[in-house]
C-alpha positions as CSV (number, residue, x, y, z in Angstrom):
1,M,-9.3,-133.4,120.0
2,T,-5.9,-134.5,118.4
3,T,-5.5,-136.4,115.8
4,P,-4.5,-140.1,116.4
5,P,-1.0,-141.3,115.1
6,P,-0.8,-142.3,111.4
7,L,-1.1,-145.9,110.9
8,V,1.5,-146.8,107.9
9,V,1.1,-150.3,105.9
10,I,4.2,-151.1,104.1
11,D,3.9,-153.0,101.0
12,A,6.8,-154.9,101.8
13,A,7.3,-156.8,98.4
14,N,7.1,-153.7,96.4
15,V,9.5,-152.1,98.8
16,I,12.0,-154.6,99.0
17,G,11.8,-155.0,95.2
18,S,12.8,-151.0,94.3
19,R,16.2,-151.8,95.2
20,P,18.4,-153.9,93.0
21,D,20.2,-155.3,95.9
22,G,19.9,-158.8,95.3
23,W,16.7,-159.3,97.4
24,W,15.6,-161.9,95.0
25,R,18.0,-164.6,95.9
26,D,16.9,-164.7,99.6
27,R,13.3,-162.8,99.9
28,A,13.1,-164.0,103.5
29,G,16.5,-162.6,104.6
30,A,15.4,-159.1,102.5
31,A,12.3,-159.0,104.4
32,A,13.9,-159.8,107.9
33,R,16.2,-156.6,107.1
34,L,13.7,-154.6,106.2
35,L,11.7,-155.3,109.6
36,D,14.7,-154.3,111.4
37,T,15.6,-151.3,109.4
38,L,11.6,-150.2,110.4
39,R,12.0,-150.8,114.0
40,A,13.8,-147.8,114.4
41,G,10.7,-145.8,113.5
42,L,10.0,-142.9,111.2
43,T,12.2,-139.7,111.6
44,D,8.9,-137.1,110.7
45,D,6.6,-139.2,113.2
46,P,8.0,-141.8,115.8
47,D,4.5,-142.3,116.9
48,A,3.3,-143.8,113.5
49,E,1.6,-147.2,113.8
50,L,3.7,-149.4,111.3
51,V,2.3,-152.6,109.9
52,L,4.5,-154.3,107.8
53,V,2.6,-156.8,105.2
54,L,4.7,-159.7,103.7
55,E,3.5,-162.5,101.2
56,G,4.9,-165.4,99.9
57,V,8.2,-166.8,100.5
58,A,9.3,-163.5,102.4
59,R,6.9,-164.6,105.3
60,A,9.7,-166.6,106.2
61,G,11.3,-163.5,107.0
62,A,9.6,-162.7,110.5
63,E,6.9,-164.2,112.4
64,Q,3.2,-162.4,111.9
65,G,2.8,-160.4,115.1
66,D,4.4,-157.6,117.2
67,H,8.0,-156.8,116.7
68,G,8.7,-154.0,118.9
69,E,7.4,-150.8,116.7
70,V,6.2,-152.9,113.9
71,R,3.6,-155.3,113.6
72,V,3.9,-158.0,110.9
73,V,1.0,-159.2,109.2
74,H,1.1,-162.3,106.8
75,A,-0.9,-162.2,104.0
76,A,-2.7,-165.5,103.0
77,G,-2.9,-164.7,99.6
78,S,-2.2,-161.5,97.6
79,G,-0.3,-158.7,99.4
80,D,-2.1,-156.4,97.4
81,D,-5.7,-157.9,98.8
82,A,-4.4,-157.7,102.5
83,I,-3.4,-154.1,102.6
84,A,-6.7,-153.1,100.7
85,E,-8.4,-155.2,103.3
86,L,-6.3,-153.4,106.4
87,V,-6.9,-149.9,104.5
88,A,-10.7,-150.3,104.7
89,A,-11.1,-151.4,107.9
90,A,-8.8,-148.8,109.3
91,T,-10.5,-145.7,107.3
92,S,-13.7,-147.1,108.2
93,S,-13.3,-147.5,112.0
94,D,-11.8,-144.2,112.6
95,P,-12.4,-141.9,109.7
96,A,-10.1,-139.2,111.3
97,R,-7.0,-141.5,111.4
98,P,-4.5,-140.8,109.0
99,V,-3.9,-144.1,106.8
100,V,-0.4,-144.1,104.7
101,V,0.5,-146.8,102.3
102,V,3.8,-147.1,101.3
103,T,3.8,-148.8,97.4
104,A,4.9,-147.9,94.3
105,D,2.0,-150.2,92.8
106,R,-0.6,-148.1,90.7
107,G,-3.5,-150.5,91.0
108,L,-2.8,-150.8,95.0
109,R,-2.5,-147.0,95.0
110,G,-5.8,-146.7,93.3
111,R,-7.5,-149.3,95.9
112,V,-6.6,-147.7,99.0
113,E,-6.8,-144.1,97.9
114,V,-10.5,-144.5,97.1
115,V,-10.9,-145.6,100.9
116,G,-9.0,-142.2,101.9
117,A,-5.2,-143.5,102.2
118,A,-2.8,-141.5,100.9
119,T,0.0,-143.4,99.4
120,H,3.7,-142.7,99.2
121,G,6.4,-144.7,97.0
122,P,9.3,-146.4,98.3
123,S,11.8,-143.5,98.4
124,W,9.5,-141.4,100.8
125,L,9.9,-144.4,103.2
126,R,13.4,-144.8,102.9
127,R,13.5,-140.5,103.4
128,Q,11.8,-141.2,106.6
129,L,13.7,-144.1,108.4
130,T,15.9,-143.3,111.0
131,Q,18.8,-145.6,110.1
Protein backbone atom coordinates (compact mmCIF):
# COMPACT_ATOMS: atom_id res chain seq x y z
CA MET A 1 0.00 0.00 0.00
CA THR A 2 1.42 3.37 -0.98
CA THR A 3 1.08 6.57 0.97
CA PRO A 4 -1.20 9.05 -0.78
CA PRO A 5 0.38 12.32 -1.91
CA PRO A 6 0.39 14.99 0.78
CA LEU A 7 -2.20 17.70 1.01
CA VAL A 8 -0.46 21.05 1.44
CA VAL A 9 -2.77 23.82 2.66
CA ILE A 10 -1.35 27.31 2.29
CA ASP A 11 -2.34 30.25 4.45
CA ALA A 12 -2.06 32.84 1.67
CA ALA A 13 -2.38 35.87 3.94
CA ASN A 14 0.43 34.63 6.12
CA VAL A 15 2.73 33.62 3.27
CA ILE A 16 2.13 36.84 1.34
CA GLY A 17 2.61 38.92 4.48
CA SER A 18 5.92 37.28 5.29
CA ARG A 19 7.81 39.45 2.77
CA PRO A 20 7.74 43.24 2.83
CA ASP A 21 7.43 43.62 -0.93
CA GLY A 22 4.53 46.07 -1.07
CA TRP A 23 1.81 43.42 -1.02
CA TRP A 24 -0.40 45.66 1.13
CA ARG A 25 -0.92 48.03 -1.81
CA ASP A 26 -2.43 45.24 -3.95
CA ARG A 27 -3.56 42.22 -1.95
CA ALA A 28 -5.40 40.68 -4.90
CA GLY A 29 -2.35 41.08 -7.13
CA ALA A 30 -0.13 39.52 -4.47
CA ALA A 31 -2.52 36.55 -4.24
CA ALA A 32 -2.47 36.14 -8.03
CA ARG A 33 1.34 36.18 -8.05
CA LEU A 34 1.51 33.57 -5.30
CA LEU A 35 -0.93 31.36 -7.23
CA ASP A 36 1.20 31.68 -10.37
CA THR A 37 4.29 30.66 -8.43
CA LEU A 38 2.53 27.71 -6.80
CA ARG A 39 1.33 26.34 -10.12
CA ALA A 40 4.85 25.14 -10.88
CA GLY A 41 4.56 22.73 -7.95
CA LEU A 42 6.89 21.74 -5.15
CA THR A 43 10.39 20.52 -5.89
CA ASP A 44 10.47 17.82 -3.20
CA ASP A 45 7.00 16.42 -3.94
CA PRO A 46 5.56 17.30 -7.35
CA ASP A 47 2.54 15.06 -6.65
CA ALA A 48 1.43 17.06 -3.61
CA GLU A 49 -2.08 18.49 -3.76
CA LEU A 50 -1.81 22.23 -3.15
CA VAL A 51 -4.69 24.23 -1.67
CA LEU A 52 -4.38 28.01 -1.46
CA VAL A 53 -6.78 29.63 1.01
CA LEU A 54 -7.64 33.26 0.26
CA GLU A 55 -9.56 35.61 2.52
CA GLY A 56 -10.84 39.17 2.33
CA VAL A 57 -9.74 41.39 -0.54
CA ALA A 58 -7.18 38.80 -1.68
CA ARG A 59 -10.06 36.61 -2.94
CA ALA A 60 -10.27 38.93 -5.97
CA GLY A 61 -6.82 37.65 -7.01
CA ALA A 62 -8.09 34.23 -8.13
CA GLU A 63 -11.43 32.55 -8.66
CA GLN A 64 -12.31 29.72 -6.35
CA GLY A 65 -11.71 26.31 -7.88
CA ASP A 66 -9.00 24.40 -9.69
CA HIS A 67 -6.14 26.32 -11.31
CA GLY A 68 -4.06 23.55 -12.79
CA GLU A 69 -1.92 22.20 -9.98
CA VAL A 70 -3.51 24.38 -7.30
CA ARG A 71 -7.02 24.47 -5.85
CA VAL A 72 -8.09 27.89 -4.58
CA VAL A 73 -10.51 28.09 -1.68
CA HIS A 74 -12.20 31.36 -0.73
CA ALA A 75 -12.72 31.67 3.01
CA ALA A 76 -16.18 33.01 3.74
CA GLY A 77 -14.87 34.55 6.95
CA SER A 78 -11.62 33.84 8.73
CA GLY A 79 -8.93 32.16 6.66
CA ASP A 80 -7.73 30.38 9.79
CA ASP A 81 -11.18 28.88 10.35
CA ALA A 82 -11.39 27.72 6.73
CA ILE A 83 -7.94 26.12 6.98
CA ALA A 84 -8.76 24.38 10.26
CA GLU A 85 -11.98 22.99 8.72
CA LEU A 86 -10.17 21.75 5.59
CA VAL A 87 -7.49 20.06 7.65
CA ALA A 88 -9.97 18.44 10.06
CA ALA A 89 -11.96 17.05 7.14
CA ALA A 90 -8.83 15.74 5.40
CA THR A 91 -7.34 14.08 8.47
CA SER A 92 -10.61 12.44 9.43
CA SER A 93 -11.41 11.14 5.93
CA ASP A 94 -7.93 9.66 5.31
CA PRO A 95 -5.77 9.41 8.45
CA ALA A 96 -2.91 7.91 6.42
CA ARG A 97 -2.62 10.94 4.15
CA PRO A 98 0.03 13.44 5.18
CA VAL A 99 -1.37 16.95 5.66
CA VAL A 100 0.88 19.99 5.87
CA VAL A 101 -0.19 23.54 6.66
CA VAL A 102 2.04 26.41 5.63
CA THR A 103 1.70 29.28 8.10
CA ALA A 104 3.68 31.16 10.71
CA ASP A 105 0.55 31.78 12.79
CA ARG A 106 1.10 30.04 16.15
CA GLY A 107 -2.59 29.84 16.94
CA LEU A 108 -3.39 28.19 13.62
CA ARG A 109 -0.44 25.84 14.00
CA GLY A 110 -1.84 24.64 17.30
CA ARG A 111 -5.32 24.15 15.85
CA VAL A 112 -4.14 21.97 12.97
CA GLU A 113 -1.41 20.05 14.78
CA VAL A 114 -3.93 18.76 17.30
CA VAL A 115 -5.81 16.99 14.49
CA GLY A 116 -2.65 15.49 13.00
CA ALA A 117 -1.28 18.00 10.49
CA ALA A 118 2.35 18.99 10.24
CA THR A 119 3.21 22.67 9.91
CA HIS A 120 5.90 24.67 8.17
CA GLY A 121 6.56 28.37 7.88
CA PRO A 122 6.54 30.48 4.71
CA SER A 123 10.31 30.12 4.25
CA TRP A 124 9.87 26.33 3.91
CA LEU A 125 7.38 26.91 1.10
CA ARG A 126 9.67 29.33 -0.69
CA ARG A 127 12.48 26.74 -0.58
CA GLN A 128 10.11 24.13 -2.04
CA LEU A 129 8.96 26.16 -5.00
CA THR A 130 10.43 25.34 -8.36
CA GLN A 131 10.54 28.96 -9.57
